[in-house]
N, C-alpha and C positions, 0 to 999 in steps of 0.2 A: 504494500500500500504506500510505501514511501514514508515521508515524515507526517505522521498523523497530527502532530502539533500544529501544522498549518491550518487545521480545522478546529482545534480545541484551544480555548483560551481560559486562563485562570487569572482573574482580576478582582481584587478586593472590593472594587467599586461596582461590580456587576454580580447580582444574585449572592451577595455576601461572600464572594470569593469561591463559590462552587464552580467546578469546571463546566463551561458552557460551549456550545457550538459558536465559533467565532462570528461576531457580528449579530448575535441573537441573544435572547435570554432563555434559550432552550438548554436545560441542564443535561449533563451526561446521566445524572440520576434519573431524570424523567424518561430518557430513552431506554435505560436499563429496566425501569419499572414497567414501561409499556411492553417491551419485548418479553419480559418475564411473565406478563399477564396474558401472553399469547398473541399479541398484535403482530402483524407482519410489517415488514419495512414499507410496503406500499401504503398500508394503513397510516403509518406514522407520517409519511410524506404528504398524504392527503390531508391529515389533520394539521400538519405544520409545514406549509408550502416552502418555507426557507430551508428545510432539510433536503438532503440528497442522499443517495445510497452511500456515497463516499463519506459523508459526515456521520452517518450511523455506524459504519465500519470503524471510523476513527474513534468514536465514542467507546465502542467495544474494546478496541486495542488499548485506549487510554485506561479503561477500567481494569483490563487484564494486567497491564504494567503496574498499576497502582497497588494491586494486591499481591503481585508476584514476590514471594519470598519475604514479605515484610512481617507477616504474622503467622502464627500457627493456631489452629482451632482444635480444642480438645474434642475427642469423639465421645458421644454419649454412650454410656455403658449400661 
């Protein structure tokens, strides 16, 4: 995908510093929640016309990198 940070911005003046799609107030969090709820990329684009497939993939890559190796989660026993 190349440099996904060309699509994602973190700015404390926008959405309290949450990562957003550059030039919008659409958070990476919202994209993940919508996809996790079963929405398809085309549904997201229809609901948020400023999104493109590239920006959705960038949000996923950003989220993956954000959690990669930073924390461990205990397994429920």
